[in-house]
N, CA, C, O and the ligand as a Tripos MOL2 file, in Angstrom:
@<TRIPOS>MOLECULE
protein
  233   231    59     0     0
PROTEIN
NO_CHARGES

@<TRIPOS>ATOM
      1 N         170.9040   63.0880  -89.7850 N.3       1 MET1
      2 CA        170.9220   62.6730  -91.1940 C.3       1 MET1
      3 C         172.1480   63.2370  -91.9000 C.2       1 MET1
      4 O         172.4590   64.4200  -91.7610 O.2       1 MET1
      5 N         172.8350   62.4030  -92.6470 N.am      2 ILE2
      6 CA        174.0720   62.8060  -93.3480 C.3       2 ILE2
      7 C         173.9010   62.5110  -94.8410 C.2       2 ILE2
      8 O         173.3710   61.4660  -95.2170 O.2       2 ILE2
      9 N         174.3500   63.4280  -95.6750 N.am      3 CYS3
     10 CA        174.3400   63.1940  -97.1240 C.3       3 CYS3
     11 C         175.3730   62.1190  -97.4610 C.2       3 CYS3
     12 O         176.5210   62.1930  -97.0250 O.2       3 CYS3
     13 N         174.9580   61.1300  -98.2350 N.am      4 HIS4
     14 CA        175.8590   60.0260  -98.5940 C.3       4 HIS4
     15 C         177.0320   60.5290  -99.4350 C.2       4 HIS4
     16 O         178.1660   60.0800  -99.2680 O.2       4 HIS4
     17 N         176.7490   61.4490 -100.3230 N.am      5 GLN5
     18 CA        177.7700   61.9130 -101.2700 C.3       5 GLN5
     19 C         178.7930   62.8230 -100.6100 C.2       5 GLN5
     20 O         179.9970   62.6800 -100.8230 O.2       5 GLN5
     21 N         178.2960   63.7750  -99.7940 N.am      6 CYS6
     22 CA        179.1690   64.8400  -99.2830 C.3       6 CYS6
     23 C         179.5900   64.6120  -97.8360 C.2       6 CYS6
     24 O         180.4880   65.2900  -97.3380 O.2       6 CYS6
     25 N         178.9480   63.6660  -97.1590 N.am      7 GLN7
     26 CA        179.2230   63.4470  -95.7420 C.3       7 GLN7
     27 C         178.9850   64.7200  -94.9350 C.2       7 GLN7
     28 O         179.6870   64.9950  -93.9610 O.2       7 GLN7
     29 N         177.9720   65.5000  -95.3620 N.am      8 LYS8
     30 CA        177.5950   66.7230  -94.6510 C.3       8 LYS8
     31 C         176.2580   66.4940  -93.9740 C.2       8 LYS8
     32 O         175.4220   65.7160  -94.4330 O.2       8 LYS8
     33 N         176.0860   67.1980  -92.8700 N.am      9 GLU9
     34 CA        174.8270   67.0800  -92.1540 C.3       9 GLU9
     35 C         173.7270   67.8200  -92.9090 C.2       9 GLU9
     36 O         173.9090   68.9570  -93.3440 O.2       9 GLU9
     37 N         172.5940   67.1590  -93.0550 N.am     10 LEU10
     38 CA        171.4660   67.7820  -93.7570 C.3      10 LEU10
     39 C         170.8590   68.8820  -92.9000 C.2      10 LEU10
     40 O         170.8280   68.7870  -91.6730 O.2      10 LEU10
     41 N         170.3790   69.9270  -93.5660 N.am     11 GLU11
     42 CA        169.7750   71.0630  -92.8840 C.3      11 GLU11
     43 C         168.3110   71.1710  -93.2580 C.2      11 GLU11
     44 O         167.9110   70.8520  -94.3780 O.2      11 GLU11
     45 N         167.5100   71.6310  -92.2890 N.am     12 LEU12
     46 CA        166.0980   71.8590  -92.5760 C.3      12 LEU12
     47 C         165.9500   73.0930  -93.4470 C.2      12 LEU12
     48 O         166.5160   74.1500  -93.1640 O.2      12 LEU12
     49 N         165.1850   72.9370  -94.5000 N.am     13 LYS13
     50 CA        164.9780   74.0410  -95.4210 C.3      13 LYS13
     51 C         163.5170   74.0570  -95.8510 C.2      13 LYS13
     52 O         162.9390   73.0120  -96.1480 O.2      13 LYS13
     53 N         162.9320   75.2320  -95.8830 N.am     14 LYS14
     54 CA        161.5450   75.3340  -96.3350 C.3      14 LYS14
     55 C         161.4800   75.0290  -97.8270 C.2      14 LYS14
     56 O         162.1670   75.6470  -98.6410 O.2      14 LYS14
     57 N         160.6420   74.0660  -98.1560 N.am     15 THR15
     58 CA        160.5340   73.6180  -99.5410 C.3      15 THR15
     59 C         159.0730   73.7320  -99.9830 C.2      15 THR15
     60 O         158.1450   73.4820  -99.2130 O.2      15 THR15
     61 N         158.9080   74.1080 -101.2200 N.am     16 TYR16
     62 CA        157.6010   74.4120 -101.7840 C.3      16 TYR16
     63 C         157.0600   73.1880 -102.5170 C.2      16 TYR16
     64 O         157.7370   72.5880 -103.3520 O.2      16 TYR16
     65 N         155.8280   72.8370 -102.1810 N.am     17 PHE17
     66 CA        155.1700   71.7090 -102.8310 C.3      17 PHE17
     67 C         153.8590   72.1410 -103.4470 C.2      17 PHE17
     68 O         153.2270   73.0920 -102.9880 O.2      17 PHE17
     69 N         153.4560   71.4380 -104.4870 N.am     18 THR18
     70 CA        152.0850   71.5920 -104.9570 C.3      18 THR18
     71 C         151.4390   70.2160 -104.9940 C.2      18 THR18
     72 O         152.0610   69.2230 -105.3690 O.2      18 THR18
     73 N         150.1980   70.1870 -104.6010 N.am     19 TYR19
     74 CA        149.4640   68.9220 -104.5810 C.3      19 TYR19
     75 C         147.9940   69.2140 -104.7510 C.2      19 TYR19
     76 O         147.4400   70.0530 -104.0410 O.2      19 TYR19
     77 N         147.3590   68.5400 -105.6770 N.am     20 LEU20
     78 CA        145.9330   68.7330 -105.9760 C.3      20 LEU20
     79 C         145.6030   70.2060 -106.2000 C.2      20 LEU20
     80 O         144.5420   70.6840 -105.7980 O.2      20 LEU20
     81 N         146.5120   70.9090 -106.8380 N.am     21 GLY21
     82 CA        146.2840   72.3070 -107.1440 C.3      21 GLY21
     83 C         146.5010   73.2350 -105.9670 C.2      21 GLY21
     84 O         146.3070   74.4450 -106.0840 O.2      21 GLY21
     85 N         146.9080   72.6700 -104.8150 N.am     22 HIS22
     86 CA        147.2100   73.4910 -103.6460 C.3      22 HIS22
     87 C         148.7140   73.5170 -103.4480 C.2      22 HIS22
     88 O         149.4160   72.5570 -103.7650 O.2      22 HIS22
     89 N         149.1930   74.6230 -102.9250 N.am     23 SER23
     90 CA        150.6290   74.7100 -102.6750 C.3      23 SER23
     91 C         150.8640   74.9640 -101.2000 C.2      23 SER23
     92 O         150.0590   75.6130 -100.5330 O.2      23 SER23
     93 N         151.9540   74.4570 -100.7070 N.am     24 PHE24
     94 CA        152.2990   74.6720  -99.3010 C.3      24 PHE24
     95 C         153.8060   74.5410  -99.1260 C.2      24 PHE24
     96 O         154.5020   73.9480  -99.9500 O.2      24 PHE24
     97 N         154.2810   75.1110  -98.0310 N.am     25 PHE25
     98 CA        155.6920   74.9820  -97.6650 C.3      25 PHE25
     99 C         155.8050   73.9920  -96.5240 C.2      25 PHE25
    100 O         154.9440   73.9250  -95.6470 O.2      25 PHE25
    101 N         156.8700   73.2370  -96.5510 N.am     26 THR26
    102 CA        157.1550   72.3790  -95.4060 C.3      26 THR26
    103 C         158.6670   72.2700  -95.2410 C.2      26 THR26
    104 O         159.4170   72.3870  -96.2100 O.2      26 THR26
    105 N         159.1060   72.0450  -94.0080 N.am     27 ASP27
    106 CA        160.5440   71.9340  -93.7420 C.3      27 ASP27
    107 C         161.0460   70.5650  -94.1790 C.2      27 ASP27
    108 O         160.5400   69.5380  -93.7280 O.2      27 ASP27
    109 N         162.0300   70.5570  -95.0480 N.am     28 ILE28
    110 CA        162.5810   69.3260  -95.6010 C.3      28 ILE28
    111 C         164.0850   69.3240  -95.3470 C.2      28 ILE28
    112 O         164.7370   70.3650  -95.4290 O.2      28 ILE28
    113 N         164.6240   68.1620  -95.0420 N.am     29 LEU29
    114 CA        166.0730   68.0410  -94.8520 C.3      29 LEU29
    115 C         166.7730   68.1100  -96.2090 C.2      29 LEU29
    116 O         166.4700   67.3450  -97.1240 O.2      29 LEU29
    117 N         167.7090   69.0390  -96.3130 N.am     30 THR30
    118 CA        168.4040   69.2820  -97.5760 C.3      30 THR30
    119 C         169.9090   69.3160  -97.3210 C.2      30 THR30
    120 O         170.3530   69.8360  -96.2980 O.2      30 THR30
    121 N         170.6830   68.7710  -98.2330 N.am     31 CYS31
    122 CA        172.1350   68.8640  -98.1400 C.3      31 CYS31
    123 C         172.5770   70.2490  -98.5720 C.2      31 CYS31
    124 O         172.2290   70.6860  -99.6690 O.2      31 CYS31
    125 N         173.3480   70.9650  -97.7260 N.am     32 PRO32
    126 CA        173.7950   72.3200  -98.0740 C.3      32 PRO32
    127 C         174.8290   72.2980  -99.2030 C.2      32 PRO32
    128 O         175.0870   73.3240  -99.8330 O.2      32 PRO32
    129 N         175.4050   71.1490  -99.4500 N.am     33 GLU33
    130 CA        176.4850   71.0370 -100.4420 C.3      33 GLU33
    131 C         175.9300   70.7620 -101.8400 C.2      33 GLU33
    132 O         176.2070   71.5110 -102.7760 O.2      33 GLU33
    133 N         175.1480   69.6890 -101.9840 N.am     34 CYS34
    134 CA        174.7060   69.2680 -103.3310 C.3      34 CYS34
    135 C         173.2090   69.4880 -103.5370 C.2      34 CYS34
    136 O         172.7050   69.3080 -104.6460 O.2      34 CYS34
    137 N         172.4910   69.8780 -102.4750 N.am     35 GLY35
    138 CA        171.0690   70.1720 -102.6220 C.3      35 GLY35
    139 C         170.1860   68.9380 -102.6060 C.2      35 GLY35
    140 O         168.9820   69.0340 -102.8440 O.2      35 GLY35
    141 N         170.7640   67.7950 -102.3310 N.am     36 GLU36
    142 CA        169.9940   66.5570 -102.2220 C.3      36 GLU36
    143 C         168.9760   66.6920 -101.0990 C.2      36 GLU36
    144 O         169.3080   67.1850 -100.0210 O.2      36 GLU36
    145 N         167.7400   66.2610 -101.3360 N.am     37 VAL37
    146 CA        166.7030   66.3870 -100.3260 C.3      37 VAL37
    147 C         166.3280   65.0190  -99.7770 C.2      37 VAL37
    148 O         166.3390   64.0130 -100.4850 O.2      37 VAL37
    149 N         165.9990   65.0170  -98.5100 N.am     38 TYR38
    150 CA        165.4820   63.8130  -97.8840 C.3      38 TYR38
    151 C         164.0680   64.1160  -97.4220 C.2      38 TYR38
    152 O         163.8670   64.9440  -96.5330 O.2      38 TYR38
    153 N         163.0960   63.4590  -98.0130 N.am     39 ILE39
    154 CA        161.6960   63.7090  -97.6900 C.3      39 ILE39
    155 C         161.1070   62.4710  -97.0280 C.2      39 ILE39
    156 O         160.8480   61.4680  -97.6930 O.2      39 ILE39
    157 N         160.8970   62.5440  -95.7180 N.am     40 PRO40
    158 CA        160.2570   61.4150  -95.0520 C.3      40 PRO40
    159 C         158.8360   61.2710  -95.5810 C.2      40 PRO40
    160 O         158.0820   62.2420  -95.6380 O.2      40 PRO40
    161 N         158.4830   60.0630  -95.9630 N.am     41 GLU41
    162 CA        157.1920   59.8190  -96.6130 C.3      41 GLU41
    163 C         156.0250   60.2630  -95.7430 C.2      41 GLU41
    164 O         155.0290   60.7850  -96.2440 O.2      41 GLU41
    165 N         156.1570   60.0520  -94.4310 N.am     42 GLU42
    166 CA        155.0520   60.4030  -93.5320 C.3      42 GLU42
    167 C         154.8050   61.9100  -93.4800 C.2      42 GLU42
    168 O         153.6790   62.3570  -93.2600 O.2      42 GLU42
    169 N         155.8790   62.6920  -93.6870 N.am     43 VAL43
    170 CA        155.7260   64.1580  -93.7140 C.3      43 VAL43
    171 C         154.8900   64.5680  -94.9190 C.2      43 VAL43
    172 O         153.9470   65.3510  -94.8020 O.2      43 VAL43
    173 N         155.2460   64.0340  -96.0610 N.am     44 VAL44
    174 CA        154.5250   64.3640  -97.2960 C.3      44 VAL44
    175 C         153.0730   63.8990  -97.1850 C.2      44 VAL44
    176 O         152.1500   64.6470  -97.5090 O.2      44 VAL44
    177 N         152.8790   62.6730  -96.7280 N.am     45 LYS45
    178 CA        151.5230   62.1430  -96.5870 C.3      45 LYS45
    179 C         150.7150   62.9690  -95.6050 C.2      45 LYS45
    180 O         149.5310   63.2190  -95.8290 O.2      45 LYS45
    181 N         151.3480   63.3960  -94.5110 N.am     46 GLY46
    182 CA        150.6770   64.2120  -93.5080 C.3      46 GLY46
    183 C         150.2080   65.5270  -94.0910 C.2      46 GLY46
    184 O         149.0720   65.9430  -93.8670 O.2      46 GLY46
    185 N         151.0830   66.1840  -94.8420 N.am     47 ARG47
    186 CA        150.7310   67.4650  -95.4500 C.3      47 ARG47
    187 C         149.6580   67.2610  -96.5120 C.2      47 ARG47
    188 O         148.7430   68.0760  -96.6270 O.2      47 ARG47
    189 N         149.7530   66.2070  -97.2740 N.am     48 MET48
    190 CA        148.7570   65.9490  -98.3140 C.3      48 MET48
    191 C         147.4050   65.6260  -97.6990 C.2      48 MET48
    192 O         146.3640   66.0090  -98.2330 O.2      48 MET48
    193 N         147.4240   64.9260  -96.5820 N.am     49 ALA49
    194 CA        146.1710   64.6310  -95.8790 C.3      49 ALA49
    195 C         145.5190   65.9230  -95.3950 C.2      49 ALA49
    196 O         144.2960   66.0590  -95.4460 O.2      49 ALA49
    197 N         146.3270   66.8710  -94.9280 N.am     50 GLU50
    198 CA        145.8090   68.1820  -94.5070 C.3      50 GLU50
    199 C         145.1420   68.8980  -95.6700 C.2      50 GLU50
    200 O         144.0620   69.4700  -95.5280 O.2      50 GLU50
    201 N         145.8070   68.8560  -96.8310 N.am     51 VAL51
    202 CA        145.2610   69.5100  -98.0190 C.3      51 VAL51
    203 C         143.9260   68.8670  -98.3960 C.2      51 VAL51
    204 O         142.9590   69.5610  -98.7120 O.2      51 VAL51
    205 N         143.8840   67.5390  -98.3590 N.am     52 GLU52
    206 CA        142.6580   66.8200  -98.6990 C.3      52 GLU52
    207 C         141.5280   67.1590  -97.7360 C.2      52 GLU52
    208 O         140.3760   67.2990  -98.1480 O.2      52 GLU52
    209 N         141.8560   67.2930  -96.4510 N.am     53 MET53
    210 CA        140.8400   67.6480  -95.4590 C.3      53 MET53
    211 C         140.2970   69.0530  -95.7230 C.2      53 MET53
    212 O         139.1000   69.3050  -95.5850 O.2      53 MET53
    213 N         141.1990   69.9640  -96.1070 N.am     54 GLN54
    214 CA        140.7650   71.3360  -96.4270 C.3      54 GLN54
    215 C         139.8250   71.3320  -97.6210 C.2      54 GLN54
    216 O         138.8670   72.1040  -97.6650 O.2      54 GLN54
    217 N         140.0950   70.4700  -98.5850 N.am     55 LEU55
    218 CA        139.2430   70.3880  -99.7720 C.3      55 LEU55
    219 C         137.8570   69.8630  -99.3970 C.2      55 LEU55
    220 O         136.8410   70.3330  -99.9090 O.2      55 LEU55
    221 N         137.8360   68.8830  -98.4970 N.am     56 GLU56
    222 CA        136.5620   68.2800  -98.0940 C.3      56 GLU56
    223 C         135.6960   69.2280  -97.2930 C.2      56 GLU56
    224 O         134.4710   69.1070  -97.2800 O.2      56 GLU56
    225 N         136.3430   70.1820  -96.6160 N.am     57 ASP57
    226 CA        135.5870   71.1500  -95.8150 C.3      57 ASP57
    227 C         134.6930   72.0340  -96.6760 C.2      57 ASP57
    228 O         133.6670   72.5390  -96.2200 O.2      57 ASP57
    229 N         135.1020   72.2090  -97.9280 N.am     58 LYS58
    230 CA        134.3650   73.1510  -98.7730 C.3      58 LYS58
    231 C         133.1050   72.5220  -99.3780 C.2      58 LYS58
    232 O         132.3760   73.1870 -100.1150 O.2      58 LYS58
    233 ZN        175.2910   66.3090 -100.4820 Zn       59 ZN59
@<TRIPOS>BOND
     1     1     2 1
     2     2     3 1
     3     3     4 2
     4     3     5 am
     5     5     6 1
     6     6     7 1
     7     7     8 2
     8     7     9 am
     9     9    10 1
    10    10    11 1
    11    11    12 2
    12    11    13 am
    13    13    14 1
    14    14    15 1
    15    15    16 2
    16    15    17 am
    17    17    18 1
    18    18    19 1
    19    19    20 2
    20    19    21 am
    21    21    22 1
    22    22    23 1
    23    23    24 2
    24    23    25 am
    25    25    26 1
    26    26    27 1
    27    27    28 2
    28    27    29 am
    29    29    30 1
    30    30    31 1
    31    31    32 2
    32    31    33 am
    33    33    34 1
    34    34    35 1
    35    35    36 2
    36    35    37 am
    37    37    38 1
    38    38    39 1
    39    39    40 2
    40    39    41 am
    41    41    42 1
    42    42    43 1
    43    43    44 2
    44    43    45 am
    45    45    46 1
    46    46    47 1
    47    47    48 2
    48    47    49 am
    49    49    50 1
    50    50    51 1
    51    51    52 2
    52    51    53 am
    53    53    54 1
    54    54    55 1
    55    55    56 2
    56    55    57 am
    57    57    58 1
    58    58    59 1
    59    59    60 2
    60    59    61 am
    61    61    62 1
    62    62    63 1
    63    63    64 2
    64    63    65 am
    65    65    66 1
    66    66    67 1
    67    67    68 2
    68    67    69 am
    69    69    70 1
    70    70    71 1
    71    71    72 2
    72    71    73 am
    73    73    74 1
    74    74    75 1
    75    75    76 2
    76    75    77 am
    77    77    78 1
    78    78    79 1
    79    79    80 2
    80    79    81 am
    81    81    82 1
    82    82    83 1
    83    83    84 2
    84    83    85 am
    85    85    86 1
    86    86    87 1
    87    87    88 2
    88    87    89 am
    89    89    90 1
    90    90    91 1
    91    91    92 2
    92    91    93 am
    93    93    94 1
    94    94    95 1
    95    95    96 2
    96    95    97 am
    97    97    98 1
    98    98    99 1
    99    99   100 2
   100    99   101 am
   101   101   102 1
   102   102   103 1
   103   103   104 2
   104   103   105 am
   105   105   106 1
   106   106   107 1
   107   107   108 2
   108   107   109 am
   109   109   110 1
   110   110   111 1
   111   111   112 2
   112   111   113 am
   113   113   114 1
   114   114   115 1
   115   115   116 2
   116   115   117 am
   117   117   118 1
   118   118   119 1
   119   119   120 2
   120   119   121 am
   121   121   122 1
   122   122   123 1
   123   123   124 2
   124   123   125 am
   125   125   126 1
   126   126   127 1
   127   127   128 2
   128   127   129 am
   129   129   130 1
   130   130   131 1
   131   131   132 2
   132   131   133 am
   133   133   134 1
   134   134   135 1
   135   135   136 2
   136   135   137 am
   137   137   138 1
   138   138   139 1
   139   139   140 2
   140   139   141 am
   141   141   142 1
   142   142   143 1
   143   143   144 2
   144   143   145 am
   145   145   146 1
   146   146   147 1
   147   147   148 2
   148   147   149 am
   149   149   150 1
   150   150   151 1
   151   151   152 2
   152   151   153 am
   153   153   154 1
   154   154   155 1
   155   155   156 2
   156   155   157 am
   157   157   158 1
   158   158   159 1
   159   159   160 2
   160   159   161 am
   161   161   162 1
   162   162   163 1
   163   163   164 2
   164   163   165 am
   165   165   166 1
   166   166   167 1
   167   167   168 2
   168   167   169 am
   169   169   170 1
   170   170   171 1
   171   171   172 2
   172   171   173 am
   173   173   174 1
   174   174   175 1
   175   175   176 2
   176   175   177 am
   177   177   178 1
   178   178   179 1
   179   179   180 2
   180   179   181 am
   181   181   182 1
   182   182   183 1
   183   183   184 2
   184   183   185 am
   185   185   186 1
   186   186   187 1
   187   187   188 2
   188   187   189 am
   189   189   190 1
   190   190   191 1
   191   191   192 2
   192   191   193 am
   193   193   194 1
   194   194   195 1
   195   195   196 2
   196   195   197 am
   197   197   198 1
   198   198   199 1
   199   199   200 2
   200   199   201 am
   201   201   202 1
   202   202   203 1
   203   203   204 2
   204   203   205 am
   205   205   206 1
   206   206   207 1
   207   207   208 2
   208   207   209 am
   209   209   210 1
   210   210   211 1
   211   211   212 2
   212   211   213 am
   213   213   214 1
   214   214   215 1
   215   215   216 2
   216   215   217 am
   217   217   218 1
   218   218   219 1
   219   219   220 2
   220   219   221 am
   221   221   222 1
   222   222   223 1
   223   223   224 2
   224   223   225 am
   225   225   226 1
   226   226   227 1
   227   227   228 2
   228   227   229 am
   229   229   230 1
   230   230   231 1
   231   231   232 2
@<TRIPOS>SUBSTRUCTURE
     1 MET1         2 RESIDUE 1 A MET
     2 ILE2         6 RESIDUE 1 A ILE
     3 CYS3        10 RESIDUE 1 A CYS
     4 HIS4        14 RESIDUE 1 A HIS
     5 GLN5        18 RESIDUE 1 A GLN
     6 CYS6        22 RESIDUE 1 A CYS
     7 GLN7        26 RESIDUE 1 A GLN
     8 LYS8        30 RESIDUE 1 A LYS
     9 GLU9        34 RESIDUE 1 A GLU
    10 LEU10       38 RESIDUE 1 A LEU
    11 GLU11       42 RESIDUE 1 A GLU
    12 LEU12       46 RESIDUE 1 A LEU
    13 LYS13       50 RESIDUE 1 A LYS
    14 LYS14       54 RESIDUE 1 A LYS
    15 THR15       58 RESIDUE 1 A THR
    16 TYR16       62 RESIDUE 1 A TYR
    17 PHE17       66 RESIDUE 1 A PHE
    18 THR18       70 RESIDUE 1 A THR
    19 TYR19       74 RESIDUE 1 A TYR
    20 LEU20       78 RESIDUE 1 A LEU
    21 GLY21       82 RESIDUE 1 A GLY
    22 HIS22       86 RESIDUE 1 A HIS
    23 SER23       90 RESIDUE 1 A SER
    24 PHE24       94 RESIDUE 1 A PHE
    25 PHE25       98 RESIDUE 1 A PHE
    26 THR26      102 RESIDUE 1 A THR
    27 ASP27      106 RESIDUE 1 A ASP
    28 ILE28      110 RESIDUE 1 A ILE
    29 LEU29      114 RESIDUE 1 A LEU
    30 THR30      118 RESIDUE 1 A THR
    31 CYS31      122 RESIDUE 1 A CYS
    32 PRO32      126 RESIDUE 1 A PRO
    33 GLU33      130 RESIDUE 1 A GLU
    34 CYS34      134 RESIDUE 1 A CYS
    35 GLY35      138 RESIDUE 1 A GLY
    36 GLU36      142 RESIDUE 1 A GLU
    37 VAL37      146 RESIDUE 1 A VAL
    38 TYR38      150 RESIDUE 1 A TYR
    39 ILE39      154 RESIDUE 1 A ILE
    40 PRO40      158 RESIDUE 1 A PRO
    41 GLU41      162 RESIDUE 1 A GLU
    42 GLU42      166 RESIDUE 1 A GLU
    43 VAL43      170 RESIDUE 1 A VAL
    44 VAL44      174 RESIDUE 1 A VAL
    45 LYS45      178 RESIDUE 1 A LYS
    46 GLY46      182 RESIDUE 1 A GLY
    47 ARG47      186 RESIDUE 1 A ARG
    48 MET48      190 RESIDUE 1 A MET
    49 ALA49      194 RESIDUE 1 A ALA
    50 GLU50      198 RESIDUE 1 A GLU
    51 VAL51      202 RESIDUE 1 A VAL
    52 GLU52      206 RESIDUE 1 A GLU
    53 MET53      210 RESIDUE 1 A MET
    54 GLN54      214 RESIDUE 1 A GLN
    55 LEU55      218 RESIDUE 1 A LEU
    56 GLU56      222 RESIDUE 1 A GLU
    57 ASP57      226 RESIDUE 1 A ASP
    58 LYS58      230 RESIDUE 1 A LYS
    59 ZN59       233 GROUP 0 **** ****
């Protein structure tokens, strides 16, 4: 993955999310130059599904 603006290779960076009052970290591709993030939808959905499953367990 390459940043369109900077033509730099994106780096994996731990990024903090909150969803349904829960917070979690996940590795997200980020441009080291401008900080632009690339979030694959399936990653976000996967993590959110995990959070939802944890909620249902209770
Ligand atoms: Zn960039």
